[in-house]
C-alpha positions as CSV (number, residue, x, y, z in Angstrom):
1,X,109.7,68.2,45.2
2,X,111.4,65.3,47.1
3,X,114.7,63.6,47.0
4,X,114.7,59.8,46.4
5,X,116.1,58.4,49.6
6,X,117.5,55.4,47.7
7,X,119.2,57.6,45.1
8,X,119.8,61.0,46.9
9,X,122.1,62.3,44.2
10,X,119.4,62.2,41.6
11,X,117.3,65.3,40.8
12,X,114.3,65.9,43.1
13,X,111.0,64.7,41.7
14,X,107.3,65.1,42.4
15,X,105.6,62.1,44.0
16,X,102.1,61.2,44.7
17,X,100.9,61.6,48.3
18,X,97.8,59.9,49.6
19,X,95.3,62.4,51.2
20,X,92.8,60.5,53.3
21,X,89.2,61.5,53.0
22,X,88.6,60.7,56.6
23,X,88.6,57.8,59.1
24,X,85.7,55.4,59.2
25,X,85.2,53.9,62.7
26,X,83.6,50.6,63.5
27,X,80.2,52.2,64.1
28,X,80.3,54.1,60.8
29,X,81.5,51.1,58.9
30,X,78.7,49.0,60.4
31,X,76.1,51.6,59.5
32,X,77.5,51.7,55.9
33,X,77.2,47.8,55.8
34,X,73.7,48.1,57.1
35,X,72.8,50.7,54.4
36,X,73.8,48.1,51.7
37,X,70.5,46.3,52.3
38,X,71.8,44.2,55.2
39,X,69.3,42.2,57.1
40,X,71.4,42.8,60.2
41,X,71.2,45.9,62.5
42,X,74.2,48.2,63.0
43,X,74.5,46.8,66.5
44,X,74.6,43.2,65.3
45,X,77.2,44.1,62.8
46,X,79.4,45.8,65.4
47,X,78.9,42.8,67.7
48,X,80.0,40.4,65.0
49,X,83.1,42.4,64.2
50,X,84.0,42.7,67.9
51,X,83.5,39.0,68.4
52,X,85.5,38.3,65.2
53,X,88.5,40.3,66.6
54,X,88.3,38.2,69.9
55,X,88.2,34.9,68.0
56,X,90.9,35.9,65.5
57,X,93.2,36.8,68.5
58,X,92.4,33.5,70.2
59,X,93.2,31.5,67.0
60,X,96.3,33.4,66.2
61,X,97.6,32.7,69.7
62,X,97.0,29.0,68.9
63,X,99.1,29.3,65.7
64,X,96.3,29.4,63.1
65,X,96.4,31.4,59.9
66,X,93.0,33.1,59.6
67,X,91.8,33.1,56.0
68,X,88.9,35.6,55.4
69,X,88.5,35.0,51.7
70,X,88.3,38.2,49.6
71,X,89.3,40.3,52.6
72,X,92.6,38.5,53.2
73,X,94.5,36.5,55.7
74,X,96.0,37.1,59.1
75,X,99.2,35.2,59.7
76,X,101.1,35.0,63.0
77,X,104.8,35.5,62.9
78,X,107.7,35.6,65.4
79,X,110.6,38.0,66.0
80,X,113.4,36.4,67.9
81,X,117.1,36.6,68.8
82,X,119.3,33.9,67.4
83,X,121.1,31.3,69.6
84,X,124.3,29.5,68.8
85,X,122.6,26.1,69.0
86,X,119.1,24.7,69.1
87,X,119.6,23.6,72.7
88,X,120.5,27.2,73.7
89,X,117.4,28.6,72.1
90,X,114.6,29.2,74.6
91,X,111.3,31.1,74.8
92,X,113.3,34.0,76.2
93,X,114.8,34.4,72.7
94,X,111.4,35.2,71.3
95,X,111.0,39.0,71.4
96,X,107.6,39.5,69.7
97,X,104.6,37.8,68.3
98,X,103.3,39.8,65.3
99,X,100.4,39.6,62.9
100,X,101.0,39.9,59.2
101,X,98.1,40.7,56.8
102,X,98.0,39.3,53.3
103,X,95.4,41.0,51.1
104,X,92.7,38.9,49.5
105,X,91.4,39.0,46.0
106,X,88.7,41.5,47.0
107,X,91.4,44.1,47.9
108,X,93.8,43.5,45.0
109,X,94.1,45.7,42.0
110,X,92.8,48.8,43.8
111,X,94.9,50.9,41.3
112,X,92.8,49.6,38.4
113,X,89.5,50.8,40.1
114,X,90.8,54.0,41.7
115,X,90.3,57.5,40.4
116,X,92.9,60.1,41.1
117,X,92.8,63.9,41.0
118,X,95.3,66.6,41.6
119,X,94.8,68.6,44.7
120,X,96.8,71.2,46.6
121,X,99.1,70.0,49.3
122,X,98.0,69.5,53.0
123,X,100.3,72.4,53.9
124,X,98.6,74.7,51.4
125,X,95.2,73.5,52.6
126,X,96.1,74.3,56.2
127,X,97.4,77.7,55.1
128,X,94.1,78.4,53.3
129,X,92.1,77.3,56.2
130,X,94.1,79.5,58.6
131,X,93.7,82.4,56.3
132,X,89.9,81.8,56.0
133,X,89.7,81.6,59.8
134,X,91.5,84.9,60.1
135,X,89.0,86.5,57.6
136,X,91.4,86.8,54.7
137,X,90.7,86.0,51.1
138,X,92.7,83.9,48.8
139,X,94.4,87.1,47.5
140,X,95.6,88.0,51.0
141,X,97.9,85.0,51.5
142,X,100.6,83.1,49.8
143,X,101.5,79.7,51.2
144,X,105.0,79.2,52.4
145,X,107.2,77.1,50.1
146,X,107.1,73.3,50.8
147,X,109.9,72.1,53.2
148,X,112.6,70.0,51.7
149,X,112.3,66.4,52.7
150,X,113.8,63.1,51.6
151,X,110.6,61.0,52.0
152,X,108.7,60.2,48.7
């Protein structure tokens, strides 16, 4: 149960928490793409993605928005300190060059296509794994109560 950080006086509530299945690296993603009847080898796919990153970086530095259709768009943006006048503003006022990602149509409405299931918490999973590693059975351990936190 968690407190709502925006409304801390309200009663604590249960919130969803994403539990990742894993991390797919560039080689695994490329193999997955290849397995979808791609005519390209995994190495060619990795090479294309790597070259794409280099080219996106180059074009962002030139001030281009990169539109990758259904994937989305990469848009450069600046963070800067203000100056009293336009004449007093210099490149030294610019603190960072960022990249914003705007999702494309192919990544919208994930909720509509997603399936959800209730699972035990990461903390309980870790406690069960620890108990198993120590040779205990489920009846031999009780997970500690969840820590109180204000993050939903």
